Steps between C-alpha positions, in 0.01 A plus 500: 500500500589527129807308393422159655419342163738391225627744240267789425193326642310736726215282617385141461148366454429133567168350397400218732189295425351286777308224322296404805218338303268311733770446764448829680125437528521133600778588740276764652200267530499140369121515464549739207560197277121470508450862384524493119486877473809550713688215332419628151622849591824353632554281195472805276859576604675192360241447226463850349711749692840332465487456119394864462780616732757293311393663174534844656850421627594374154372821343734706719788249514487485880601205715309459825478279810206267562442389860302177490359287784586134461136395473443739210819387328412130516148565370619729217821337384486624141461858626816469710697359209380778270611765750846344511513461120449874465795578727313606812585397854291245690527551875355353821174622654404232751300190418137593573579871549548447874567809717788388721467720809349222715623193311715255705859460387465140380196592291677801348793278399258251342327777301833645388650171388183370334478800268875501434464144370198587284663806342829320442319216323318742271777750430816291526648705783428586860328834553733781603240758602229493765199714584306421816124469444335822620858619574451308828830333591575321824795566728663195338444580133818693418720241666320216319542673165873533559526136604323397179732711281254765388662813358235751600181571688244765403264527798630781723395866512788672679698649210478649151803323353625144546710405799667184628406267783814334639395169654783300653733591215243459224374805314138542394391810310178675597312671215252710702131536426216733598123467510457812284641300208273198556199499266283295735421793726387710207285254311403190697133453578367161616214563742444127563852490646472827690730684255349836411760733352380821344549369143673810373497588134814426292579870449521572872710189559740608226533838675593319821755285318640804320540690827693205643719494190568873529626445853715206399646695210571808709687306768650230280330209673331172407133483399382148585157419359274228643232416243248217487388363160149432633480871586723694260461253217157647421521709181418842644722448802795380298484837329620655826814289482555570132469874565753465782746320272469776241528770765812346654661460159438864421769576761870446426707236680218280627548123494248218536661202677388166636529449874785253455693746282472769766613258770798370307610852417470599865718207606763601245532859624 
């Protein structure tokens, strides 16, 4: 698989941060707005995790992609503007973190367009990237993204390098994901919401990330991270990501790229 990237690049790492904030919990159960413990945990992401992550990215001169639900964007406008100011990508992640598998078409269009408008108002341009909440697209999602002039989706699990959806003459790049590179399964623990992951220690999570990197490097693929500031923004857990950055950079010909940069390169090939 080596040789699919530009120049001498052997493998690409893309850091994607899903700033779900309270949206994923309210979307799961609206009654959670009356559970201060859950809400405070969720708000840790935009409030504490994102600034810490931005400092880490600055330290290593890395540009990343931030997938933000519309509700979180409109309730944390200064955060969105700061992400853009630092040169990172702001991309679409639903409105209230709605899984789309059973959502009617008209409602999915409303969700898509509502958040497009919010992100365009805050960033000055329409979002070009999209990640389905919980990676749960509908049968209509890819077609709707093409109709709304998105450049890429990053929700599918069926490849290790990007590929192109051809929808009625329009091309949409897929930047594939995998659950093994999603921090939520390693760290999340919210018993009130029925979420009881094993809460692994940062060292073991780094070993999992490093093993995934080793595979990506060996085969010349794309390592697409899905990280949540309310989870990985905690100090000890962010150390797993920092160790991964250092580990990846100890190998020659590794590039960190935003999702949009990967997609635009793939379209130019």
